[in-house]
Structure formats: structure tokens, C-alpha cells
N, C-alpha and C positions, 0 to 999 in steps of 0.2 A: 743407133749402135750408143754405145756408152760414152759419155763425157766425163772427164777426170774433174772438171771444174763444176759443172752444173748438176743439180738433182733434183728432183721433183719432192719437196716436202712430204707430199700425200704417199709416198713411197716409205718413208719413215713411219710413218703415221699406220700404214697398213701392214708393216712389219711389227710394230710394237700391238696391234689388234691381234696378230697371227700369234705372238709369244705369248699375249694374255689368254688367249684361246687354248692354248697348249697348256699353259699353266694350271687353267682351270679345270680341263680334264685331268691332269695331275693330282688335282685335290679330290676330284668327285669320284675318279675309277678307283676301285679296289686296287690294292698291292699285286703286282705280279703282272700287270699289262705290258710295262716297259714303254707307257705312253711318252715318258721323256724324251726318247728317239724322235719325236716329232720336231724338238728343236734343233735338228740338224736341217729339216727342211725349211725353217725359218731363215737360218743363218745362210743356206744355199739361195734363196730368196733375195736375202740382202745382199750376197755377193753379185748378182744379177743387176741389181738396180742401185745400190748405194756407193758413192766415194770408199776408198779404201779406210778412212779414220771410223767411218761411221760403221762399215763392218765391223771393226774392232769392237766398236761399241755394244752392237748387236750380239756378238760372241761374247762378251764378258756378261751382258744382261742375261742370255740365254743360260751361261754356266751359273751365274748367282742364283736364276730362277730354278736351274736343278738341283742346286743344294737346297735351297729354302723349300720346295717341294718334298725332298727327302726328310727334312727335318719335321716339316708340319704334317705330313703324312703318317712316318714312323713313329715319331713321337708322342703325337696326340692320339693315336690310334690303338698302338700297341704297348705304349710306355717304354720308359727307357730301359734297355737290357742290362742284367748286371755284368755279363762277359759278351765277349763275341763270339756268341754261337751262332750256328748255320743259318737260322732263320734271318739274323741281323746282317751277315755278310754277304747275302744273296741280293738285296737291294743295293748295299754298297757298291758290289761289283757292276751291277745294272748300270749305276749313275756314273760310275768311272767309265764304262765304255761309250755312255753317252757323252761324257765331257771329251774323250778322247776324239769321238766321231765330230763333235761342233768344232774343235780346233784343227783336226785334218781336213775337214772341209773348207774352213775358213783360210787355212794356209794355203791348200793347191789350187782353191778357186782364183784366189789374190795372185799367186803365182803365174796362173795360166792367163790372166789380165794381162799381167806385166809383159808376159812374153806375145801376147797378141799386139799389145800398144808398141812393142820394139818392132815387131814385123812389119806394122802398119807405116812406123816411122821409115824401115828400112824400103819399103816399097815406095814411098812418097821420094825418098833421096835418089832412087835408082831410076823414077819416072822423070826426074830432073836433069839426069845424065845422059837418058837415051833419047 
């Protein structure tokens, strides 16, 4: 299972490769695919394999890549809009949902991990008493 003290650096490297792949898809695919939602899978993978602090680093990185991906695809392909018209708002709404999903998965998965560790500790104490 998970050890909060030790982790395999290969898992962080794999997480970085996955995030880079999603970022590449974000840049190459045309607008409207919502491929930035794949960052939630990267964060979920990180919550299963990495320590708590590293999960927050991955979540912050995926959030930054989501924003950078929006800036690169929208402003380089379509030019800066003069006002916040509907075609400009739609990608912003998609990215906002993505960022919300990244942080919801991060916080809920880490809360679940903390609850499982407390349960494991409680079971160990009960085994000593019984």
C-alpha cells in the first residue's frame, strides 16, 4: 500500500510525463475538445502514488499548465478578443471546470487517504488491546 515516508521517484517522473502528454494534446488538438480534463487523471494518479506534498505540487503544476494551454491556444490561434464575447467565454468556462475538477480530486483523495491511515492506526491499536 502507500507509505507516507517513501515513494518511488519514477512515479513522479511518470506523472510529469503524463502531464506533458496532456499539455501536448492541449496544444495540438483544436479548440472544443476539452482535453484539459485529462489533467484530472494525472492528479488522480498522483494521489495514489505520491506523498501529500508532491500531490499538491502536481495539482499546482496541472493548474498552471491548464492556464498556459488556454493562453497559448486561444491567443495564438484566434487573436486577443476585443470583448468577452461568447466564443471567448466558452473556453474560460471549460478551463474553470477543469481547475475545479483538479482541486476537487486532490482534496477529496487526500482526505480519503488521511481517513484510511486513521482507520489503519485505529485497527493497529485495537489489535494491541485485544
